[in-house]
N, C-alpha and C positions, 0 to 999 in steps of 0.2 A: 609432512612437516610436523615436527614436535608440537603437540596441541598446547602444552604449557607455554612454550616459547612464543607461539603464534598469539596467544591471547594477550601478550603484553605488547604486541606490535600494532602499528597504526592501521586504519581501516583500508587504505589502499593496498598495503602489504597483504592483509587478510583476504581482500578481494581477489587478488592474484593467486596466493598460495593455499588459502583455506580449502580443506576438503580434497585437495589433490593428492594422489598416491605418490610414493617415492619415485622420482624420475631418474635417479642415478643409475649409471650403468651404460653399456653399449647398446646402441640402436633403440633406445627408449623414446617413445614419442613424448613431446612436451605438451600436447593438448589431449583432452579427454576423448576417448573413443565413443562413438555412438553404437551402443549395443541395442540393436533393433529387434532382437529375439522376443517374441511374445511369451515364450515359455522356456523353462530351464531344466536341465537333466539332473537326476540324482544317481549316485554310484550304486545305491542299494535301497531296498525297501526299509531296511533299518534307519538309514539316514532320512528317509521320508517320514518315517514314524517320529523321529526326533524333532524334525521341523513341525509337524503337526502338534506335538507336545510343547512347542515353544523352546525347545532345548538347543537349537542351533539357529544361525542367521542366514541360512540358505535362501537363494532366490527361487521362487517356483513359478511366478506368473507376473508380468509387468504391472498389472493392476495392484499387486501387493508390493512391488519394489523391483528395482532394476539398477544395475551398476552405474549407469549414466545418471539416473535420477539421484542416486545416493551421493555422487560427487557434488551435484547442485545443492542438495540438502545440507551436506557438511559445510559448504562454502558459506551458505546464507546463515546457518547457525553460528559460524565463527564471526561473521560480520555483526550479528545482533548480540553476540556474547551469550548464546543460549546453549543448552545441552543437545538439543535436537531440532530438526525442521522436517516438515512434510511439504513437498512440492505437489501442485494440483493443476488441473486442466485450465483453470481461470482464477482470477481474483475472487469472483463470487463463489466458486467452489471452496476456496480456502475460508472465506468468511462464513458461509452456511455450514460447512462441516465443523469449523471450530466452535460455532455457537451450538450446533446440535450435539456436539460432544459433551457440552456442559449442561444442556437443558432437556427437560422432559415435559410432558403435559402436566399443567398445574403450576409450572415455574413462572417467575416474573423476571424481566429484563428492565434494568434502568439504562437508558441510552440517551446520549446527547441528541437533540433534535436536528442538529445540522450534520447531516450525513451524505455520503455518496448516494445518489438516487437509487441505484440498485439495492443497496443495503436498506434504505428507507423502505422501499416497497416490499422487500422481503419481510421486514418486521411488521409492516402495515397490512399486507394482503395475504401473506402465507402463514405467519406465526399464529394468528388467531384461529385459523382452521386446525392448528395442531394442539390448541389448548394452551398456548404460550402468550402471556400478556406482556405488552411493552409499555413502559412509562417513560416520558421524555422530560429532559431537563435542558436548560441552556448551557452554552459552553462555559459560562461563569460558574455553573453548578449551584446556583442560587436556589434554595428550597429543596435540595436533594434529600435532606434528611427526612422530609415528609413523605417521600416516595417509597421508603423502605417498609416492607411488610414481612411477615413470617415466610412468605413464598418467594421473596427476592433471592435470585440465584446468581445473576451476572450483571456486572458493570461494563458497558460497552461505550467506548469513546473513539473519536476520530479527530486527529490534530496534527498539523492544520487541517481545516475543514475544506471539503469540496462543495462549492467553488469559491467562496468568499474569504478563505484563508483566516477564519477566526481560530483562536487557540484555546485549548483546555490546559489548565494547570495540571501537568501529569503527576507532580508530586502530591498535590492535594487529592487528586482523583484516586491514585492507588492507595493513599493513606485511608481514604473513605472506605474503599473496597475491603481493605484489611480489617478496619474497625468493625465492619458489619459482616465479615466473613463471605464476602462476594468474590466470585471468580472475575478477575479483571482481564479484559480483552481490549486491545488497542489497534486501530488501523494506522499503520505507519507509512503508508504509500507516499504521501506528499513529502514527508521529511526525509525518508530513506534512512538507512542505517548510518549513513555518513553524518547526518545532521542531529540524529536523536536515537538513543538506545534505551527503550522502556524496560527491557528485561532486567538491566542493572538496577532499576528502581524498585523491582519486585512484581512487575506485571506477570500474569500467568501465561498469557499468549499475546503474541504480535502477529498481525496478518498484513499481507501485502498483495496488491495486484502487481505481480512480477512482470506483467506485460509492460508496465510503465518504466520507471527509471531503472529498475534492476536489470532488465534486459536492454532497454534503452535504445532500440533501433526499429521500433514499430513493425516487427516482423513476426511476433509470436503472441499467443494468448496464454497466460500462465498466472499461477498464484502460489502462495506459500504461507504456511502457518509455522510459527516458531515458538518454542517454549521448553518445558522440561521433558525429559524422556517419557514420564508417565502421561503427561497431557498429549504428547505427540503420538504415543501409542493409541490413545483414544480418537484423536483426529484421524489417524491412518485407518482405524476401523471404519470410520464414517466414509472415508474416500473408498475403501473396498466394497462397502455395502451400497453406496450411492453412485459409484462409478466415475468420480471425478478425478481420474488419474491423468498424470502428464505423459505426453508422448516423448520418447527418448530423443527424437530430433529436436523438439522444443527445449528439452533439458540441455542439450549441447549448446544451442544458441543462448539460452539463459546464462550458462556458465561463461561463455565467450564475452556476452555483454557485461557481466558483473566485473570482469577484469579491468574494465575502464571506468567503473562507476565513480570513483573518487575524483578523477580528473574531469569527468563530464559534469558532475554535480558542482565543482568549484567554478567552472566556466559558465555554467547555466545561472548560478547565483549572481555572478558579476553582470552578466547580461540582463537578468531580471531586475536587478537594482537600477541599472541605467534606463531600461524601458519604463519602470514604474515612475522614476523621477521625471522623465519626459512627459508621461501621461498626466501626472499630477499638475503640471503647469499648463496643460493644454485647455484653452477655453471651451471646447466642445465635450470635455469630460467632466462629469458631475462629481465622481468619487472614485478613488483607486483603492483596491484591496490588496495590499502587500505588506506583510509584517515587517519588512525592512524599513518602511517609511515611519517617521516619527508621528505622523498623523494617524496611523493605524492604531485602533483601540487596544491591540495586544502587543504593541511594539516592545514595551519593557518586559513582558513575559517571554516574548520570543528571544530577546537578548539573554534572558536568564536561563532558559531550558533548551535552546537550539544552538548548534554550532555554526549556523549560517541561516539565511531567510528563505532559501529554496528557489525552485525554478518556476513555480506557478504564481500567477496573479490573476485578478479580475478587475474590471472597471465598469462603472455605470455611465452610459451615454446620456447627455442632455438630449431630449427629444425622444427618449424611450425607445420602443421596439423598432419604429420606422428608421430612426437614426442608426441603431445598432445593426440592422440588416443591411443598410446602405454601406456602413463601414466594412462589415464582413464580406460584402459582395465586391468591394473595391481593393482589398489587400491583394498583393501579388506574390511577395516573398513569403509571407505567412500563409499557410495552407488552411483552408476551411475544412476541418475534420475533427472528429471525436478522438478521445484518448489523450495521452499526455506522456511527458517524460522522455520522449525520443529526441534524436539529434536535430530534427526538424522543428521549427516553430509553428505552432498551430493556434487558431482562433475557433471558438465555437459559441453558440448561444445556449446556455443551460436550459432554458425553457423549451428548446427543441431537442435536447439531448438527455443529459443526466437528470434533469428535473422536469421532464415531460410528465403529463398525467398527474399533476399536482394542482390542487385548487389554490385560490388566492391566499387563503390563510396559511396553508403549507408553505407556500413560496415566501410569504412574509416572515414566517418562523425561521426559514432557511436564509433570510436576507437576500433573496434573489428577486430582481425586478425584471420586467420584460426588456429592459434596456441593458441588462448585465451581459457582458462579454467576458468569457473565461479565456485566458491565454496561457498556453505552454510554451516556455522559452527554450529554444534549442541552442545549437552551437555556432550559429552564424555569427558574423562580425556585427557587433552591437550598433555600429553606425549605420549599417544597411537595414538592420531591423527598425531602427528609429526613423530612418528615411522612408521606409514602406508605411509606417504608422502615420507619418506626417502627410503623405500624399493621400492615404485612405481617408484621413479625417478632414481633408479640405473640402 
């Protein structure tokens, strides 16, 4: 489809048609083929020489690129309004490769303290061994100016945050990055490209765990980094060197999942609001974390910078961990499982999953308590979801 025309169309149209080859003609398939070949032929040594010199776009080996992967990359780039994308074997492969494309020993990262646990532990446990220093700031970015040094290289934010749905002012954050010549990277997994497009605001790179809402069916592990052609060239180099390449079968399922992204997110947002409103009124619930509620600290900011409030929420149980465990053991329609963004509704305890192996101070900064339950809302009928919550809370 014409790229210029596609860029002016809505997200659901881009989700279906973005990145797809011309399907016109007799006997043309309307779905993307899975090209499982690990390696690809050249017509001559001269053609191979041109590839080695970067003078043609031939495929050589699937770790470097593959026709099925290319469709997924072009589709997600179209959704995010970016020049290019690189799909990866997991969300953490996308996050680590994007950060390492921008960092070297001696560099410093300024990051929000509230992050997905895997990202947090990468920065806490791995980066110091590589000579990379991480400074943390709250989601309100208060005092961030004091963290800037001559070695500052990257600003990394996640919004909404995992698991308590705090928001970062993405306009303010990217403005700060530009002012101090920092490379700006944002995790857009919870918002999805349907609700938020940071590239349009000037972010250098956007990362997703494509396992989640993009694929949407809990059947693949995948990630993606999105940005300019130049940045994606560097991210792809990291994937080639470190080996975090996506399998073509996973790419096919990712492409298929993305085609229903818009309608899924719309339904999940509606369900999540109904569930959040129910939980907020329940006497056994201490606090509900959902930006669609007026009681949420970042409700006004969510209305300003997002096109919906998302499918994720969390709540704190009165009675702490014991009560939260009883609740999770009693749900029947909700499934007790990690991950998020799929068609099935899930519950999980962050202290046993995304935020395990964190001390009390780290949990406090992340606003996670032993009684915090994270909820991923799926596509079931909302009345059935609420009834399951009601019986589990009794």
